[in-house]
C-alpha positions in Angstrom: 102.5 168.8 86.9 103.6 165.6 85.2 107.2 164.8 85.6 107.3 163.1 82.2 108.0 159.7 83.8 105.7 156.8 83.3 104.5 154.9 86.3 106.4 151.6 86.9 104.5 148.6 85.8 103.7 145.9 88.5 106.1 143.0 88.5 104.9 140.1 86.4 107.0 137.6 88.4 104.0 135.8 90.1 102.2 135.5 86.8 105.3 134.1 85.2 105.6 131.5 88.0 102.0 130.6 87.5 102.3 130.1 83.8 105.4 128.0 84.2 103.6 125.8 86.7 100.7 125.3 84.4 103.0 124.5 81.5 104.8 121.9 83.6 101.5 120.4 84.7 100.3 120.2 81.1 103.5 118.4 80.0 103.2 115.9 82.8 99.5 115.3 82.0 100.3 114.7 78.3 103.1 112.3 79.2 100.9 110.5 81.7 98.4 109.7 79.0 100.9 108.2 76.6 99.3 105.0 75.3 102.4 102.8 75.6 102.9 103.5 79.3 99.5 104.1 80.9 96.8 102.5 78.7 98.4 99.3 77.4 96.5 96.8 75.3 94.6 94.0 77.0 97.4 91.5 76.4 100.0 93.8 77.9 97.7 94.4 80.9 97.3 90.7 81.5 101.1 90.1 81.3 101.7 93.0 83.7 99.2 91.6 86.2 100.7 88.1 86.1 104.2 89.3 86.7 103.3 91.9 89.3 104.4 91.1 92.9 101.6 89.7 95.0 100.5 91.7 98.1 99.9 90.5 101.6 96.1 90.1 102.1 94.3 90.7 105.3 93.3 87.5 107.0 94.7 85.6 104.0 92.0 86.9 101.7 89.0 85.8 103.8 87.4 89.2 103.3 89.0 89.9 99.9 91.0 88.2 97.2 90.4 85.3 94.8 87.9 83.5 97.1 85.5 86.5 97.2 83.2 87.3 94.3 81.1 90.5 94.5 78.7 89.2 91.7 77.7 85.7 92.5 77.8 83.1 89.6 79.6 85.7 87.5 83.0 85.1 86.0 85.8 87.1 87.6 87.5 89.6 85.3 91.0 88.4 84.2 92.7 91.5 85.6 91.3 90.9 89.1 93.3 87.9 90.2 93.0 88.5 94.0 96.5 89.9 94.5 95.4 93.4 95.3 94.1 94.6 98.6 90.3 95.1 98.5 89.9 92.9 95.4 86.4 91.4 95.4 86.1 90.8 91.7 83.8 93.8 91.1 84.4 95.3 87.6 81.1 95.2 85.7 82.4 97.7 83.1 85.6 95.8 82.4 88.1 98.6 83.1 90.7 96.1 84.4 90.7 94.4 81.0 91.8 97.6 79.1 93.8 99.7 81.6 96.8 98.6 83.6 95.6 97.6 87.1 98.6 99.4 88.7 97.4 102.7 87.2 93.8 102.1 88.3 94.9 101.3 91.9 97.2 104.3 92.0 94.3 106.6 90.9 91.9 105.0 93.3 94.3 105.4 96.3 95.1 109.0 95.3 91.5 110.1 94.9 90.6 108.3 98.1 93.3 110.1 100.1 92.3 113.5 98.7 88.7 112.9 99.5 89.4 111.7 103.0 91.1 115.1 103.6 88.3 116.9 101.8 85.5 115.3 103.7 87.2 116.0 107.0 87.7 119.7 106.0 84.0 120.0 104.9 82.9 118.7 108.3 85.4 120.7 110.4 84.5 124.1 108.8 81.0 123.7 110.2 82.1 123.3 113.8 85.4 125.2 114.0 87.3 128.0 112.3 91.0 128.4 112.6 92.4 131.8 113.7 92.6 134.3 110.9 90.2 132.5 108.5 87.2 134.7 109.1 89.4 137.8 108.7 90.7 136.6 105.4 87.7 134.7 103.9 84.7 135.8 105.9 82.1 133.1 106.5 82.6 131.5 103.1 82.7 127.7 103.0 82.7 124.7 100.6 82.8 125.9 96.9 82.1 129.5 97.9 85.4 129.5 99.9 87.1 128.1 96.8 85.8 131.1 94.7 86.9 133.6 97.3 90.4 132.0 97.5 90.7 132.2 93.8 89.9 135.9 93.8 92.5 136.6 96.6 95.2 134.5 94.9 95.4 131.7 97.5 94.4 129.0 95.1 97.0 130.1 92.6 99.7 129.5 95.3 98.3 126.0 95.9 98.3 125.3 92.2 102.0 126.2 92.0 103.2 124.2 95.0 100.9 121.1 94.5 101.9 121.1 90.8 105.6 121.0 92.0 104.9 118.0 94.2 103.0 116.3 91.4 106.3 116.2 89.4 107.8 113.8 92.0 104.6 111.7 92.0 104.6 111.5 88.2 108.2 110.2 88.2 107.3 107.5 90.7 104.3 106.3 88.7 106.3 106.2 85.5 109.0 104.1 87.2 106.3 101.7 88.5 104.7 101.3 85.1 108.1 100.6 83.5 108.6 97.6 85.8 110.0 98.7 89.2 108.9 96.9 92.3 107.1 100.0 93.7 103.5 99.2 94.8 100.7 101.6 93.8 100.3 104.5 96.2 103.6 103.8 98.0 105.8 106.9 98.3 107.9 105.5 101.2 106.2 107.9 103.7 105.7 106.0 106.9 106.7 108.2 109.9 104.7 106.0 112.4 106.4 102.8 111.1 103.1 101.2 110.3 104.7 98.8 107.8 106.8 97.1 110.5 104.2 94.3 111.0 103.1 92.8 107.7 99.9 91.4 109.1 98.9 94.8 110.6 100.0 96.6 107.4 97.7 94.4 105.3 94.7 95.3 107.5 95.6 99.0 107.4 95.9 98.9 103.6 92.4 97.5 103.5 91.1 100.1 106.0 92.6 102.9 103.9 91.1 101.6 100.7 87.6 101.2 102.1 87.7 104.6 103.9 88.9 106.2 100.7 86.1 104.7 98.7 83.6 105.9 101.3 85.1 109.4 101.4 84.8 109.7 97.6 81.1 109.0 97.8 80.7 111.2 100.9 82.5 114.2 99.3 80.3 114.0 96.2 77.2 113.9 98.4 78.2 116.8 100.6 79.1 119.0 97.6 75.7 118.3 96.0 73.9 119.1 99.2 75.7 122.4 99.3 74.9 123.2 95.7 71.2 122.6 96.5 70.8 124.0 100.0 73.8 126.3 100.5 74.5 124.5 103.8 77.5 122.6 105.0 77.1 118.9 106.1 76.7 119.6 109.9 74.6 122.7 109.3 72.3 120.6 107.0 71.8 118.0 109.7 71.2 120.4 112.6 69.0 122.8 110.5 
């Protein structure tokens, strides 16, 4: 017999948290694309570049900087004045003339770092599985693993916590664009004290940038291979 009592509804707390995180992320994204801060006019970009602190260049710019030009006999873009690590004057589409170079370098470093982690993960999952992964996600990998994680709620947790961390990154970027002495990509995280030697730091910055650029290309390639063949990178090579 029915007791006349309705069944208690499941708690909506997790969904409330998720909606709040998405709302915060949207606000941060909208503010990040404010024209006055992130996409200044060409004149403002040039002034910001001229007044920006110069960075130590590996081997005094022998492999980068104002003395290196990626396109022979072509005029260097005004925004690429050789003060940034990895600057070889390559900007055929002229992005450095319309968007603040500090914003562009911040985005490049961030995408490079994410893709270095992603490329490592794509390779490792073909040769090793951490304990408990098979029990939770089966043999799913690459984008299939993403879909399974979304269905189980794991990706929603990542969205909440990574969105929370993004708030601090957003504040640091805004301060940089407003004139602080923060360098793009610098969050003060240096547990191994790599910045103690300026000469070694300059080389490490160049290594990070080049590996990040390579990882962005590699990640895109491995994803497209998986879309076409359904195989991970190592599995594709070994057959």
